[in-house]
C-alpha positions in Angstrom: 137.9 207.7 87.6 134.3 206.8 88.3 134.8 205.2 91.7 136.5 205.9 95.0 137.3 203.3 97.6 138.1 203.3 101.3 138.9 200.2 103.2 135.3 199.0 103.6 133.4 201.1 101.1 133.3 201.8 97.4 131.5 204.9 96.0 130.4 204.7 92.3 130.0 208.1 90.7 127.0 208.4 88.3 127.6 206.6 85.0 126.3 208.1 81.8 126.7 205.0 79.6 128.1 201.5 79.5 129.7 200.2 76.3 132.5 197.8 75.5 133.5 194.1 75.8 133.9 191.8 78.8 135.5 188.3 79.0 133.9 186.3 81.8 135.6 184.3 84.6 134.5 180.7 84.8 131.2 179.7 86.3 131.3 179.1 90.0 128.7 176.3 89.8 130.6 174.5 87.0 134.0 175.1 88.6 133.3 173.6 92.0 131.3 170.6 90.5 134.2 170.0 88.1 136.8 170.1 90.9 135.0 167.6 93.0 134.0 165.2 90.2 137.6 165.3 88.8 138.9 164.5 92.3 136.6 161.5 92.6 137.2 160.2 89.1 139.5 157.6 87.7 142.2 159.3 85.6 143.6 162.8 85.3 141.3 165.7 84.3 142.6 168.9 82.7 140.4 171.9 83.6 140.3 175.1 81.6 139.0 178.5 82.6 138.6 177.6 86.3 137.1 180.4 88.4 139.5 181.8 91.0 137.4 183.0 93.9 136.9 182.4 97.6 134.4 179.6 96.9 136.7 177.7 94.6 139.7 178.2 96.9 137.6 176.6 99.7 136.8 173.6 97.6 140.5 173.3 96.5 141.7 173.4 100.1 139.2 170.7 101.1 140.1 168.4 98.2 143.9 168.8 99.0 143.1 168.0 102.6 141.4 164.8 101.3 144.6 163.9 99.5 143.9 165.1 96.0 146.8 166.1 93.8 145.9 169.4 92.0 148.2 171.6 89.8 147.1 175.0 88.6 148.6 177.6 86.4 149.2 181.0 88.1 146.2 182.5 86.4 144.0 179.4 86.9 143.3 179.3 83.2 144.5 175.7 83.1 144.8 173.0 85.8 145.3 169.3 86.3 143.4 167.2 88.9 144.8 163.7 89.7 141.7 161.6 90.3 141.3 159.4 93.4 139.3 156.7 91.5 136.6 156.6 94.0 135.8 157.7 97.6 138.7 159.4 99.4 140.6 157.7 102.2 140.0 159.0 105.8 142.0 162.3 106.0 144.6 162.9 108.6 142.9 166.3 109.4 139.1 165.7 109.9 138.1 169.3 110.4 136.9 171.2 107.3 136.4 175.0 107.2 134.5 176.1 104.1 133.9 179.8 104.6 130.6 180.9 103.0 130.9 178.5 100.1 127.5 176.8 99.7 128.7 175.0 96.5 131.5 173.5 98.5 129.9 172.7 101.9 126.8 170.9 100.6 128.4 168.4 98.2 131.4 167.8 100.5 129.1 167.0 103.4 127.3 164.4 101.3 130.6 162.9 100.1 132.1 162.8 103.7 129.0 160.8 104.8 130.5 158.0 102.7 134.0 158.1 104.2 134.7 156.4 107.5 135.7 158.9 110.1 134.5 161.6 112.5 134.3 165.0 110.8 133.7 168.6 111.8 132.3 170.7 108.9 132.2 174.5 109.6 132.0 177.9 107.9 132.2 181.6 108.6 129.7 183.7 110.5 127.4 183.9 107.5 127.5 180.2 106.8 126.7 179.5 110.4 123.3 181.2 109.7 122.6 179.3 106.5 120.4 176.2 107.0 121.8 172.8 106.0 119.4 170.6 107.9 117.4 169.4 104.9 120.5 167.8 103.5 121.7 166.5 106.9 118.2 165.1 107.6 118.4 163.2 104.2 121.8 161.8 105.2 120.4 160.8 108.6 117.6 158.9 106.8 120.2 157.1 104.7 122.1 156.0 107.9 124.5 158.8 108.8 125.0 160.1 112.3 125.3 163.9 112.8 124.7 166.6 115.4 124.9 170.4 115.7 127.2 171.6 118.5 126.2 175.3 118.2 122.9 176.0 116.3 120.5 173.3 115.3 120.1 173.0 111.5 123.2 175.1 110.7 127.0 174.6 110.6 129.1 173.5 112.4 128.1 169.9 111.9 129.6 166.9 113.7 129.3 164.0 111.2 130.2 160.3 111.5 131.0 159.2 108.0 131.1 155.7 106.4 127.5 154.8 107.4 125.6 155.8 104.2 125.1 153.0 101.7 122.3 154.4 99.6 118.5 153.8 99.8 115.3 155.7 99.6 114.9 159.3 100.9 112.7 162.3 100.4 113.8 165.9 100.5 112.1 169.3 100.1 112.5 170.8 96.7 111.4 174.4 97.5 114.5 175.5 99.6 117.6 175.0 97.5 118.7 172.8 94.6 122.1 172.5 96.2 120.9 169.9 98.7 119.7 167.6 95.8 122.8 168.3 93.8 124.9 167.2 96.8 123.1 163.9 96.9 123.2 163.4 93.2 127.0 163.8 93.2 127.7 161.5 96.2 125.1 158.7 95.9 126.4 157.1 92.7 129.4 156.0 94.8 127.2 154.4 97.5 127.0 150.6 97.6 123.3 150.4 96.9 120.9 152.1 94.5 119.1 155.3 95.7 115.8 156.9 95.0 115.1 160.5 96.0 111.6 161.7 96.2 111.0 165.5 96.0 108.5 167.1 98.4 106.7 170.1 96.8 108.0 172.1 93.8 111.7 171.7 92.9 113.4 175.1 92.6 116.3 176.1 90.3 115.8 173.2 87.9 118.5 174.5 85.5 121.1 174.0 88.2 120.0 170.3 88.4 120.3 170.0 84.7 123.9 171.3 85.0 124.6 168.6 87.7 123.1 165.8 85.7 124.9 166.9 82.5 128.2 166.9 84.3 127.6 163.4 85.9 127.1 162.1 82.4 130.3 163.7 81.2 132.1 162.0 84.0 130.6 158.6 83.2 127.9 158.4 85.7 124.1 158.0 85.2 121.2 159.3 87.1 117.6 159.9 85.9 114.5 161.7 87.0 110.8 161.6 86.5 109.7 165.2 85.9 112.1 166.4 88.6 109.9 164.7 91.3 111.7 161.3 91.6 115.5 160.9 91.0 116.9 157.4 90.5 120.6 156.9 91.1 122.2 153.5 90.6 124.8 152.7 93.2 128.3 151.3 92.9 129.2 153.5 90.0 132.6 155.0 89.2 133.4 158.4 87.9 135.8 158.5 84.9 137.7 161.5 83.7 136.6 163.0 80.4 140.2 164.0 79.8 139.6 167.7 79.6 136.7 169.9 80.7 136.2 173.6 79.6 134.4 175.7 82.2 131.9 178.1 80.6 131.9 181.8 81.6 129.6 182.5 84.6 126.1 183.4 83.4 125.1 184.8 86.8 128.0 187.2 86.7 127.2 188.1 83.1 123.7 189.3 84.1 125.2 192.5 85.7 126.8 193.5 82.4 123.8 192.6 80.4 121.6 194.5 82.8 123.9 197.5 82.7 123.8 197.5 78.9 120.0 197.4 79.0 119.9 200.4 81.2 122.9 202.3 79.9 122.2 201.7 76.2 125.2 199.6 75.4 126.1 197.8 73.4 128.0 195.4 75.6 129.5 192.2 74.3 130.2 189.4 76.8 132.7 186.7 75.5 132.7 183.2 76.8 129.0 182.8 76.9 126.9 181.9 73.9 123.6 180.6 72.7 124.3 177.0 73.6 125.1 177.8 77.3 124.3 175.0 79.7 123.6 177.5 82.5 120.0 178.3 83.4 120.9 182.0 84.2 121.3 182.5 80.4 117.5 182.6 80.4 117.9 186.0 82.1 118.2 187.4 78.6 114.6 186.4 77.8 113.4 188.5 80.7 115.4 191.6 79.7 114.2 191.3 76.1 110.6 191.4 77.4 111.6 194.5 79.3 112.8 196.2 76.1 116.5 195.3 75.6 117.8 193.9 72.3 119.8 190.7 72.5 122.1 189.1 69.9 123.1 185.5 70.8 126.1 184.0 68.9 128.2 180.8 69.4 130.7 182.2 71.9 129.5 185.7 72.7 126.3 187.6 73.5 125.5 191.3 72.8 123.0 193.4 74.6 121.8 196.9 73.6 119.4 199.0 75.7 116.0 200.5 75.1 113.1 202.0 77.0 112.6 199.5 79.8 109.2 198.4 81.0 108.4 196.8 84.3 107.5 193.1 84.2 105.5 190.6 86.3 107.6 187.4 86.3 108.1 184.0 88.0 111.8 183.6 88.4 112.0 180.5 90.5 114.3 179.0 87.8 116.9 181.8 88.0 116.8 183.2 91.6 120.4 184.6 91.4 119.8 186.5 88.2 116.4 187.7 89.6 118.4 190.0 91.8 119.7 191.8 88.7 116.1 192.2 87.4 115.2 193.8 90.8 118.0 196.4 90.3 117.0 197.0 86.7 113.4 197.7 88.0 114.7 201.1 89.3 115.0 202.2 85.7 111.8 200.6 84.2 108.5 202.3 83.5 105.9 201.0 85.8 106.1 198.4 88.6 108.1 195.2 88.5 106.9 192.1 90.4 109.2 189.1 90.9 107.5 186.0 92.2 108.3 182.5 93.5 111.7 183.5 95.0 111.3 182.2 98.5 114.8 180.8 98.5 116.2 184.3 98.4 115.6 184.1 102.1 118.0 181.2 102.6 121.0 182.2 100.5 124.3 183.9 101.6 122.1 186.3 103.5 118.3 187.0 103.6 118.4 188.5 100.1 114.7 189.5 100.2 115.6 191.8 103.1 118.8 193.0 101.6 117.3 193.9 98.2 114.2 195.5 99.7 116.3 197.6 102.0 118.7 198.8 99.3 116.0 199.5 96.7 114.1 201.6 99.3 117.2 203.6 100.2 117.6 204.4 96.5 114.0 205.8 96.4 111.9 202.9 95.2 108.6 201.8 96.9 109.0 198.2 97.8 106.6 195.5 99.1 107.6 191.9 99.9 105.8 188.7 100.8 107.3 185.4 101.8 108.2 184.7 98.2 107.8 187.8 96.1 109.0 191.4 95.8 107.1 194.3 94.2 109.1 197.4 93.1 107.7 200.8 92.1 110.7 202.8 90.7 111.5 206.3 91.9 111.2 209.3 89.7 114.9 209.8 90.3 117.4 207.6 92.1 118.7 209.0 95.4 122.2 208.8 96.6 122.4 205.9 99.0 124.8 203.6 100.9 124.0 199.9 100.4 124.6 197.3 103.0 125.7 194.1 101.3 125.6 191.8 104.4 128.7 190.0 103.0 126.7 188.9 99.9 128.5 189.2 96.6 125.3 189.3 94.5 123.9 192.1 96.6 127.0 194.1 95.9 127.1 193.4 92.2 123.4 194.0 91.7 123.4 197.4 93.3 126.3 198.5 91.1 123.7 199.1 88.4 122.1 201.8 90.5 125.0 204.1 89.6 123.5 204.4 86.1 121.2 207.0 87.7 122.1 210.5 88.5 123.4 210.0 92.0 126.5 208.4 93.6 126.0 204.9 95.1 128.2 203.7 98.0 128.7 199.9 98.4 129.6 198.6 101.8 132.1 195.7 101.9 132.7 195.7 98.2 135.4 193.0 98.6 132.6 190.4 99.3 132.7 190.0 95.5 135.8 187.8 96.1 133.3 184.9 96.5 132.8 184.6 92.8 134.3 187.6 90.9 137.2 189.3 92.7 137.8 192.0 90.2 134.2 192.7 89.4 134.3 196.4 90.1 137.4 196.9 87.9 135.7 195.1 85.0 132.5 197.1 85.6 134.5 200.3 85.5 136.2 199.3 82.2 132.8 199.6 80.4 131.5 202.6 82.3 131.5 206.1 80.8 130.9 209.2 82.9 
């Protein structure tokens, strides 16, 4: 065994090599978008390879609360969603609890703004620290009424729905693409056309491409002008594509690709190939520049390791996978600089703080600015205990540190339930001591 676990800690023994094959769970981003669009669509949608995780379970519970009929196989590999053919009726229970699921709370808040009723939208202790005011401010501009009973700008939100009919609005682009995705999914169902103007630089553009691509598959159109102006015709209707296959999660794949690059590999990841629609597949370009060898096929991808070199990169387009690059920097020759990642600070936790703290405990010399991190690797990785702050990506990123010569202890390892409940079991399956 290369790991031992107590109730709230998991210790990974030093790993000599990683090699083997992995089949990925479905993408969280695709899963929750597909569930919501299927529920709003006319017709029945059959979903394949749906991710089973805390985030998707939150979305499922909310959609059932809104009256959606959903049938799933025991392993979630197939499911059927009976579409509502438009906006949901006012639910009997108006209080929605969405845990720490950003991919659920943001689009559902936008959709609820179209439904007559008084709603309470809340989350767990971590979600109550995550800002949502930029989305709510946009909805207020479009006619919604909302207030914050506890902390201004963060859940819980008291929302009066049924008042948004479309229109013109502006929203900051440099915080999170999820706010814009929420509007893009809801506003096609508004009575009037909408125009969204982006203030500043738009982050995470590949995630917006996922959203726009899925809208098209479900029969809805929206266009943009260089990601600065988005035009959404109103009074549209979602239509089921019949069936929808959810690609393996490219963000989750990054940990296996990163481990292979450090631990020599080869590692083959099934369910994710060269035509992936997910922006985080571009992570492979970065690790190639660091010294890994990548082979991209139709339905799988191989990575083999090499002598890794530090890089100086702008990863604004893939902020989640950028955390994996930060962990890989422990094993690279020379410093690594990751730039333009301000939105690390407004994710599930302050990821800039969490990554800097963990890397420092492992022996690296770390400097941060408002939107960048610089990592000088240690000569040898030290044994350390990593605080995850309830953030699944912090936990999974720091699993790579076990490829050094010292044990690494992960606090609250079960936080990976958010997107990848059996991550550490799968990671162990390719680890050799």
